[in-house]
Structure formats: structure tokens, C-alpha cells
C-alpha positions as CSV (number, residue, x, y, z in Angstrom):
1,M,-136.5,-230.4,41.9
2,R,-133.4,-230.3,39.8
3,K,-130.3,-229.3,41.8
4,L,-128.8,-226.0,40.7
5,S,-125.2,-225.0,40.6
6,L,-124.0,-223.3,43.7
7,A,-121.4,-221.4,41.8
8,S,-122.0,-217.6,41.6
9,T,-120.3,-215.1,39.4
10,L,-119.2,-211.5,40.1
11,L,-121.4,-208.8,38.7
12,A,-120.1,-206.9,35.8
13,S,-120.1,-203.9,38.1
14,V,-120.8,-203.7,41.8
15,L,-122.7,-200.8,43.1
16,M,-120.3,-198.6,45.1
17,V,-121.9,-197.7,48.4
18,S,-120.8,-195.9,51.4
19,A,-122.5,-197.1,54.5
20,C,-122.7,-195.4,57.9
21,S,-124.4,-196.3,61.0
22,S,-128.2,-196.1,61.6
23,Q,-129.5,-193.0,63.3
24,S,-130.7,-195.1,66.2
25,T,-128.5,-194.6,69.2
26,N,-130.4,-195.6,72.4
27,S,-129.4,-199.3,72.4
28,T,-127.9,-200.8,75.5
29,A,-127.4,-204.2,73.9
30,S,-124.0,-205.9,74.0
31,P,-122.1,-206.1,70.7
32,A,-122.6,-209.2,68.6
33,A,-120.4,-212.1,69.4
34,S,-117.4,-212.6,67.2
35,T,-117.3,-215.3,64.5
36,T,-114.8,-217.3,66.6
37,A,-116.9,-217.2,69.7
38,A,-120.0,-218.2,67.8
39,A,-118.1,-221.1,66.2
40,E,-117.1,-222.4,69.7
41,S,-120.7,-222.3,71.1
42,K,-122.3,-225.6,71.5
43,A,-125.8,-224.6,72.6
44,P,-128.2,-221.7,72.2
45,E,-127.6,-218.8,74.6
46,T,-130.0,-218.2,77.5
47,Q,-130.1,-214.4,77.6
48,K,-133.5,-213.2,78.8
49,P,-135.5,-211.4,76.0
50,V,-136.5,-208.7,78.4
51,D,-132.8,-207.8,78.9
52,I,-132.3,-207.1,75.2
53,K,-132.9,-203.4,74.4
54,G,-132.7,-201.1,71.5
55,E,-134.4,-199.2,68.7
56,I,-134.1,-200.4,65.2
57,S,-135.3,-199.4,61.7
58,F,-136.8,-201.9,59.4
59,W,-137.4,-201.3,55.7
60,S,-139.3,-203.6,53.4
61,W,-142.3,-203.9,51.0
62,S,-143.8,-206.7,53.1
63,P,-145.7,-207.3,55.4
64,E,-148.7,-205.1,54.9
65,D,-150.5,-203.5,57.8
66,N,-153.0,-206.3,58.4
67,V,-150.0,-208.6,59.0
68,W,-147.7,-206.1,60.6
69,Q,-150.0,-205.3,63.5
70,P,-150.3,-208.8,64.9
71,L,-146.6,-209.3,64.1
72,I,-145.2,-206.4,66.0
73,K,-147.5,-207.1,69.0
74,A,-146.2,-210.7,69.1
75,F,-142.6,-209.4,68.8
76,N,-143.0,-206.9,71.6
77,D,-144.8,-209.4,73.8
78,K,-141.5,-211.3,73.7
79,Y,-139.1,-208.4,73.4
80,P,-140.8,-205.5,75.2
81,N,-137.6,-203.3,75.2
82,I,-136.9,-203.4,71.5
83,K,-138.7,-200.7,69.4
84,V,-139.0,-201.4,65.7
85,N,-139.6,-198.5,63.3
86,Y,-141.1,-200.0,60.2
87,V,-141.0,-198.2,56.8
88,R,-143.0,-199.9,54.1
89,T,-142.5,-199.0,50.5
90,P,-144.4,-200.6,47.5
91,S,-142.2,-203.2,45.8
92,A,-142.0,-201.2,42.5
93,D,-140.2,-198.3,44.3
94,Y,-138.4,-200.2,47.0
95,E,-135.0,-200.9,45.5
96,K,-134.6,-197.3,44.4
97,K,-135.4,-196.1,47.9
98,I,-132.8,-198.4,49.4
99,Q,-130.2,-197.3,46.8
100,V,-130.8,-193.6,47.5
101,A,-130.7,-194.1,51.3
102,I,-127.5,-196.1,51.3
103,Q,-125.8,-193.6,49.0
104,G,-126.9,-190.9,51.4
105,G,-125.5,-192.7,54.4
106,E,-128.8,-193.5,56.0
107,V,-128.8,-197.3,56.2
108,P,-131.7,-199.0,58.0
109,D,-130.7,-201.6,60.7
110,V,-132.7,-204.3,59.0
111,M,-133.7,-204.3,55.3
112,A,-135.5,-206.7,52.9
113,F,-134.0,-207.6,49.6
114,A,-135.2,-209.0,46.3
115,N,-133.3,-212.2,45.4
116,G,-130.6,-212.2,42.8
117,P,-128.5,-209.1,41.9
118,M,-129.9,-206.9,44.6
119,I,-128.4,-209.0,47.3
120,K,-125.1,-209.3,45.4
121,N,-125.0,-205.5,45.0
122,Y,-125.4,-204.7,48.7
123,S,-123.6,-207.7,50.2
124,P,-120.5,-205.6,51.2
125,I,-122.6,-203.6,53.7
126,L,-124.3,-206.5,55.4
127,E,-123.4,-208.4,58.5
128,P,-122.8,-212.2,58.3
129,L,-125.8,-213.8,60.0
130,A,-124.6,-217.4,60.5
131,P,-122.6,-216.6,63.6
132,L,-125.6,-214.7,65.1
133,A,-127.9,-217.6,64.3
134,E,-125.5,-220.1,65.9
135,K,-125.2,-218.0,69.0
136,S,-128.9,-217.9,69.7
137,L,-130.2,-221.0,68.0
138,G,-127.3,-223.5,68.4
139,K,-124.9,-225.2,66.1
140,D,-127.7,-227.0,64.3
141,W,-129.7,-223.8,63.6
142,E,-130.2,-224.6,59.9
143,K,-132.6,-227.4,60.9
144,N,-135.1,-224.6,61.8
145,F,-135.6,-223.9,58.0
146,K,-137.0,-225.7,55.0
147,Q,-133.7,-226.7,53.3
148,T,-134.7,-225.6,49.8
149,A,-135.3,-222.1,51.2
150,L,-131.7,-221.9,52.5
151,D,-130.1,-222.4,49.0
152,S,-130.1,-218.7,48.1
153,A,-128.9,-217.7,51.6
154,K,-126.0,-220.1,51.3
155,K,-125.0,-218.6,48.0
156,N,-124.5,-215.2,49.6
157,N,-122.7,-216.7,52.6
158,Y,-125.7,-216.0,54.9
159,K,-125.7,-212.3,54.5
160,T,-129.5,-212.6,54.5
161,M,-132.1,-214.9,56.0
162,P,-135.3,-215.9,54.1
163,T,-138.7,-215.4,55.8
164,G,-140.9,-217.2,53.3
165,V,-141.0,-219.4,50.2
166,A,-142.7,-218.0,47.1
167,V,-144.3,-220.0,44.3
168,T,-145.2,-218.6,40.9
169,P,-146.7,-218.1,38.3
170,F,-150.4,-218.8,38.7
171,L,-153.5,-217.5,37.0
172,S,-155.8,-215.8,39.5
173,Y,-159.4,-215.2,38.2
174,D,-162.6,-213.5,39.4
175,V,-165.0,-216.4,39.9
176,D,-168.2,-214.4,39.5
177,L,-167.0,-212.7,36.3
178,F,-166.1,-216.1,34.8
179,K,-169.5,-217.5,35.6
180,K,-171.2,-214.4,34.2
181,V,-169.6,-214.9,30.7
182,G,-169.7,-218.7,30.8
183,A,-165.8,-219.0,30.8
184,E,-163.9,-221.9,32.4
185,P,-160.6,-221.6,34.3
186,P,-158.0,-222.2,31.6
187,K,-155.7,-225.2,31.7
188,T,-154.1,-224.7,28.3
189,Y,-153.2,-221.8,26.1
190,D,-156.1,-222.6,23.8
191,D,-158.4,-222.6,26.8
192,L,-157.0,-219.1,27.7
193,K,-157.7,-217.8,24.2
194,A,-161.2,-219.1,24.5
195,A,-161.7,-217.4,27.9
196,V,-160.5,-214.1,26.5
197,K,-162.9,-214.4,23.5
198,K,-165.8,-215.0,26.0
199,F,-165.0,-211.7,27.7
200,E,-164.5,-209.9,24.4
201,D,-167.9,-211.0,23.2
202,A,-169.6,-210.2,26.6
203,K,-168.4,-206.6,26.5
204,L,-168.9,-206.2,30.3
205,P,-168.9,-202.5,31.3
206,G,-165.6,-201.4,32.7
207,V,-163.9,-204.8,32.3
208,V,-160.8,-205.1,30.1
209,P,-161.2,-208.5,28.3
210,R,-157.6,-209.5,28.8
211,L,-155.3,-211.4,31.1
212,G,-153.6,-208.9,33.3
213,F,-149.8,-209.0,33.2
214,A,-147.1,-206.9,34.9
215,G,-144.8,-206.7,31.8
216,G,-142.8,-203.8,33.2
217,K,-141.3,-205.8,36.0
218,S,-138.3,-207.9,35.1
219,A,-139.0,-210.8,37.4
220,T,-142.5,-211.1,36.1
221,V,-141.4,-211.3,32.5
222,T,-138.7,-213.9,33.3
223,D,-141.2,-215.8,35.5
224,V,-143.3,-216.5,32.4
225,F,-140.3,-217.2,30.1
226,Y,-138.7,-219.6,32.6
227,T,-142.0,-221.4,33.0
228,L,-142.4,-221.7,29.3
229,V,-138.9,-223.2,28.9
230,N,-139.5,-225.5,31.9
231,Q,-142.7,-226.7,30.3
232,I,-141.0,-227.9,27.1
233,A,-137.4,-228.6,28.2
234,P,-137.1,-229.2,31.9
235,G,-133.6,-228.4,33.3
236,K,-132.3,-226.8,30.1
237,L,-132.7,-223.2,31.5
238,Y,-130.2,-223.9,34.3
239,D,-127.8,-225.7,32.0
240,A,-127.7,-222.6,29.9
241,D,-127.2,-220.4,32.9
242,A,-124.2,-222.6,33.8
243,G,-122.8,-222.3,30.2
244,K,-123.5,-225.9,29.3
245,V,-126.2,-225.1,26.7
246,K,-126.5,-222.1,24.3
247,F,-129.5,-219.8,24.6
248,T,-129.8,-220.1,20.8
249,D,-130.9,-223.8,21.3
250,P,-134.3,-224.5,19.6
251,S,-136.0,-224.9,23.0
252,F,-135.3,-221.3,23.9
253,I,-136.5,-220.1,20.4
254,Q,-139.7,-222.1,20.9
255,A,-140.2,-220.6,24.4
256,T,-139.6,-217.1,23.1
257,N,-142.1,-217.5,20.3
258,A,-144.6,-218.8,22.8
259,F,-144.0,-215.7,24.9
260,K,-144.5,-213.6,21.8
261,Q,-147.8,-215.4,21.0
262,F,-149.4,-213.8,24.1
263,Y,-148.9,-210.5,22.4
264,T,-149.8,-211.4,18.8
265,D,-153.0,-213.0,20.1
266,K,-153.7,-209.9,22.3
267,I,-154.0,-212.0,25.4
268,F,-152.4,-209.4,27.7
269,Q,-153.9,-205.9,28.4
270,D,-152.6,-203.0,26.4
271,G,-149.7,-201.0,27.9
272,N,-148.5,-204.0,30.0
273,L,-144.9,-203.4,29.2
274,T,-144.8,-200.5,31.6
275,T,-147.1,-202.1,34.2
276,K,-145.7,-203.1,37.6
277,F,-147.6,-205.5,39.9
278,D,-147.7,-203.3,43.0
279,P,-149.5,-200.9,42.7
280,D,-150.5,-201.0,39.0
281,L,-151.8,-204.4,38.3
282,R,-153.0,-205.1,41.8
283,E,-155.2,-202.0,41.7
284,M,-156.6,-202.8,38.3
285,Y,-157.6,-206.3,39.4
286,L,-158.6,-205.9,43.0
287,Q,-159.7,-202.3,43.6
288,K,-160.8,-201.1,40.1
289,R,-162.2,-204.4,39.0
290,Q,-161.0,-203.8,35.5
291,L,-159.5,-207.3,34.8
292,P,-161.2,-210.7,35.0
293,M,-157.8,-212.5,35.6
294,I,-154.1,-211.9,36.1
295,L,-150.8,-213.8,36.1
296,V,-149.4,-213.6,39.6
297,G,-147.6,-215.5,42.2
298,A,-149.1,-217.4,45.1
299,W,-148.8,-214.2,47.2
300,I,-152.1,-213.0,45.7
301,M,-153.6,-215.2,48.5
302,T,-152.7,-212.6,51.1
303,D,-155.2,-210.2,49.5
304,V,-157.8,-212.9,49.2
305,A,-157.4,-213.6,52.9
306,N,-157.7,-209.8,53.6
307,K,-160.8,-209.2,51.4
308,D,-162.8,-207.4,54.0
309,N,-160.2,-204.9,54.9
310,L,-159.6,-204.2,51.2
311,K,-163.4,-203.7,50.8
312,I,-163.7,-206.5,48.2
313,G,-165.4,-209.0,50.6
314,D,-168.2,-209.6,48.1
315,R,-165.9,-211.2,45.5
316,T,-164.5,-214.7,45.2
317,F,-161.1,-215.6,43.5
318,G,-159.9,-218.8,42.1
319,L,-156.4,-220.0,41.2
320,V,-155.0,-222.3,38.5
321,P,-151.4,-222.9,37.3
322,M,-150.2,-220.8,34.3
323,P,-151.8,-222.5,31.3
324,T,-149.6,-224.9,29.3
325,I,-148.5,-224.4,25.7
326,A,-148.9,-227.2,23.2
327,G,-146.8,-230.2,24.4
328,G,-146.0,-228.5,27.7
329,K,-146.2,-229.8,31.2
330,T,-147.5,-227.8,34.1
331,S,-144.6,-226.1,35.9
332,V,-144.0,-223.6,38.7
333,L,-141.0,-221.7,40.1
334,I,-140.0,-221.3,43.7
335,N,-137.6,-219.1,45.7
336,A,-136.9,-218.2,49.3
337,D,-138.6,-214.8,49.6
338,V,-138.3,-211.5,51.5
339,P,-134.8,-212.3,52.7
340,L,-133.7,-209.9,55.5
341,G,-130.2,-208.5,56.1
342,I,-128.6,-206.4,58.9
343,S,-126.4,-203.4,58.2
344,K,-122.8,-204.2,59.4
345,D,-122.6,-200.7,60.8
346,S,-125.8,-201.0,62.9
347,K,-125.4,-199.8,66.5
348,N,-128.1,-202.3,67.5
349,K,-127.0,-205.6,66.0
350,E,-128.3,-207.7,68.9
351,A,-131.8,-206.2,68.7
352,A,-131.7,-206.3,64.9
353,W,-130.8,-210.0,64.9
354,R,-133.6,-210.8,67.4
355,F,-136.0,-209.2,65.0
356,V,-134.7,-211.2,62.0
357,E,-134.7,-214.4,64.1
358,F,-138.3,-213.7,65.1
359,M,-139.3,-213.1,61.4
360,A,-137.5,-216.3,60.2
361,T,-138.1,-218.8,62.9
362,G,-140.4,-217.2,65.5
363,D,-144.1,-216.4,65.9
364,Y,-144.1,-214.4,62.7
365,Q,-144.0,-217.7,60.8
366,S,-147.3,-218.7,62.3
367,I,-148.8,-215.3,61.5
368,L,-147.4,-215.6,57.9
369,S,-149.1,-219.0,57.5
370,K,-152.5,-217.3,58.1
371,G,-151.6,-214.2,56.1
372,L,-150.9,-216.5,53.1
373,Q,-148.4,-214.2,51.4
374,F,-145.8,-216.9,51.3
375,L,-145.3,-220.5,52.5
376,P,-143.6,-220.2,55.9
377,V,-139.9,-220.9,55.7
378,K,-139.8,-222.5,59.2
379,E,-139.6,-226.3,59.0
380,G,-142.9,-228.0,59.9
381,L,-145.2,-225.1,59.0
382,S,-147.5,-224.8,56.0
383,M,-150.2,-222.4,54.8
384,D,-153.3,-221.9,57.0
385,T,-156.7,-221.5,55.4
386,T,-158.4,-220.1,58.5
387,N,-158.9,-216.6,57.0
388,L,-160.3,-217.8,53.7
389,K,-164.1,-217.7,53.3
390,T,-165.0,-219.9,50.4
391,D,-164.2,-223.5,49.4
392,I,-162.7,-222.5,46.1
393,E,-160.3,-220.1,47.8
394,K,-159.3,-222.9,50.3
395,Q,-158.8,-225.2,47.3
396,S,-156.3,-222.6,45.9
397,V,-154.1,-223.2,48.9
398,D,-154.3,-226.9,48.3
399,L,-153.3,-226.3,44.7
400,I,-150.2,-224.2,45.8
401,I,-149.0,-226.9,48.1
402,N,-149.6,-229.6,45.5
403,E,-147.7,-227.7,42.8
404,M,-144.8,-227.3,45.2
405,T,-144.8,-231.1,45.7
406,K,-145.0,-232.3,42.1
407,D,-144.5,-229.6,39.5
408,V,-141.5,-227.4,40.5
409,G,-139.5,-226.7,37.4
410,G,-136.7,-224.9,39.2
411,I,-135.6,-221.8,41.1
412,R,-137.1,-218.5,40.1
413,F,-133.8,-216.7,39.7
414,L,-130.7,-217.6,37.7
415,D,-127.1,-217.4,39.1
416,N,-126.0,-214.8,36.6
417,A,-127.5,-211.3,36.7
418,P,-126.3,-210.2,33.3
419,I,-128.2,-213.0,31.7
420,E,-131.4,-212.2,33.5
421,Q,-131.1,-208.5,32.5
422,A,-130.5,-209.5,28.9
423,L,-133.5,-211.8,28.9
424,F,-135.8,-209.0,30.3
425,T,-134.6,-206.4,27.8
426,N,-134.8,-208.7,24.8
427,L,-138.1,-210.3,25.7
428,Q,-139.6,-206.8,25.9
429,K,-138.3,-206.1,22.4
430,V,-139.8,-209.4,21.2
431,A,-143.1,-208.4,22.8
432,S,-143.1,-205.0,21.1
433,G,-142.2,-206.6,17.7
434,T,-138.9,-204.9,17.2
435,I,-136.8,-208.1,17.1
436,T,-137.4,-211.7,16.4
437,A,-137.1,-214.6,18.8
438,E,-133.8,-215.7,17.1
439,Q,-132.4,-212.2,17.4
440,A,-133.4,-212.0,21.0
441,M,-131.7,-215.2,22.0
442,T,-128.6,-214.3,20.1
443,E,-128.3,-211.2,22.2
444,V,-128.9,-213.2,25.4
445,Q,-126.2,-215.6,24.4
446,K,-123.8,-212.7,23.9
447,A,-124.5,-211.7,27.5
448,S,-124.0,-215.3,28.6
449,D,-120.6,-215.4,26.8
450,T,-119.4,-212.4,29.0
451,V,-120.1,-214.3,32.2
452,K,-117.0,-215.7,34.0
453,R,-118.0,-219.1,35.4
């Protein structure tokens, strides 16, 4: 994988937040050690888990209940005197909920973040985690993690710690529906058009003959665009983010036109520009059975592993990489996912850190490997197929690992938030037909020109 620049830029405007302490007050834990004391430590501390006490709040969109229950049991088996109050919010609504809570002075002790601008926005209210990690795990604590997963955490000076590694985009498809219409899992864009035509001709009752797409979510839109760029011009995207290449370069125009083609060929479902993955697209695909296939990240495998609880145990799902455009090479994106941060004003920092440590390096990583939402971030662990029922679903896990080994095009998020926002806004305009590819990339370049590098 191409090395990305570690330089980061200031946001055009930083969200002004006023943070106050969490409402939890029954902690008897000692204050976190100072940065100086942590730097002087030479080995992990030996404090007994049973002696660490406190009540903490944890907000996130992940994990879901089927993973949370074994997770919290394992955590409390180790830390019986730490109570964790988990508030789960669907990913589409999560950032707004965090923003409102922080502005209202109700900051959770531990909170999850989306990568990119969200972490930058809230960095001022977060506790540096490297000293806490060194205190409990030792001076070589970074060896506990897959190194590529630490890149984003290093960029924000370890204000957050990742808990998994995400891989995207893939095409997930309903195996039985594909067999019913005689369609093959698509490898190329032309294959994809042929599959859509099969479903159009079949006119299956209740099935929308399209590729499901969450076009209302910025990261999903840029996932597809970045992948298209990486298919035709590997590395150029990150050169442009660094200011070394213009977004008006022919490669970006070609990728933008390829993105537009999904719309002119009516590949995506109608109304997708306001569709979010969770809950919209997820419900259409899994619960309502309205779509034969969707573009999604490898995290779809957590639903595949949990089919019985979702009452879809009679179905089988396959996975292939996003189809390639003419002349393109298969490519995926990766990022360290669901990074966790601790409020700097938490009254329970010791208990909060033990929970973050457990999520990032403890038993949760083994639970995560079976839950299949992400690749575990802990060094030495991979994805576990124990909870998968069919060979084709187990092969999907092999595919994910294989793609991470040989077809990574780059990191899922750019260093510069204004560029990502400009890309999302203008790609949506391209999709709706209000501007051309050339006009879109001209606007993106204007945003790039404002970035101080």
C-alpha cells in the first residue's frame, strides 16, 4: 500500500464545544498518571483489575446487541467493579447526537468517532491516550496493534484508539435471487449491467432490479469515487490531496464520468441520493428483501454471521469486489475503524481507559473476529468464520483477507476535510445531472486551493 503523507491541515472552522464532566460520580479510581510519569514507566503496571472501580458511559453505533452481550460479559468477568452504560445510535444519526450532547455539556466518558473531520472537530475535548496505554501496556504498547491501523491514530496524536480495520467497497449479493434469474456475480461494469438487465427482465415481485447504493452518505459516495480513481490511476488521489496533482487531471475526469455512468445507465436504485446505509439500505436489502445486491463494506459480514437473530437464516449472501470499469484494476480501501476517545473531563478516566484498552487489545478483539464486523486491530488476529453457515459465505471472508493482501488502493479518508466535502457535494450534483464532470472537478480543485499544506 502506498504510504500517505502524515501531514494534516487545520479545518476551515473548528466546532466550538464546551465540555463538562460526565454525570457519573461514583468512581473510586485514582486519577490517570501524568504524561511525565507515563514516559518514565518501563513496564506495564500490575494493578489488580478487581481494584479498578467506576461507572462510565459509552456511546457508539457499534457493536450491535449480538456482539455487545458477550463483550460486556467478558469485560465484567475481568473488571467486575466497572459498570458500562452503553448507548447505541444508528450511524446515520450518531454524529448529530454527539454534537448536541457536547454542546449541551453532557459528554460521555467514552465515545466512538468516524475517521476524518469528526475526530479533528472534537480533538480539543479528548484525553491523550498514549500515556495511558504506556502505563498499562508498557513502553512498546504499539506492538499490540496492526501497524497500518495506527496511522490515523498517530495523525491525531493518539486522541483515539482504533478497534478494528474496515475494508470497502464490495458488492454483496443474494445468492438465491441471482440463481433464480440466471445472473452471475459481476466482475466488471459490463457484467454488472448484464446482471441488472437479468433482474429487469425477470420482474420478480417486490424486488427492485437495481444495485443498492447509499448515495446520501458522504463516505459511501467517496468510497466509490476513490475506488474508481485507484482502479485507473493508482496513487494519484493521494498526490492530489497533497497538492501535487490537480483534481482537473484527466484521471479524475474519467473517474467522475465513470461515477456518472452508474446513474445514466440506471444501475443504482431510484432515490439513492438521500439513502443512508443504516437503517435505510440495510433494511431494504436484508429485512424487506427489496434489492438483489448492494455496494457495501466488509462489515456486511456481521449481519451474515447473525442471520438467525435477524430472522433471515433462510438466505445466503455472496461477496465480490466492486466491479471494475474498462481498463481498471480491482481495488479496495482500508481504514482503522470505530476509533474510541475518552473525554478529558471524565471523572472516571482509569475505568474509561480500561474499557478502551479491552476494546482495542483485549477479549473484545476475539469476539470481534467472530462477529465479522471488522478485521480485528490486534496484532496476530484475523476474521473467524465459525458463525458462518455456508461455504460461499466463508469464501467471502477469504476474499476480504485476500483483497487486503494484494489489492489495497489506499486509505479510505483523505487528509483534508474540505476536499472530501467538496467531492461529496459535487459528485451528488454530477449524479443528479446538474453539472458536468469537468465542472465538478473544477470546484473540487477550488476547495483544494484553499487548503494550507
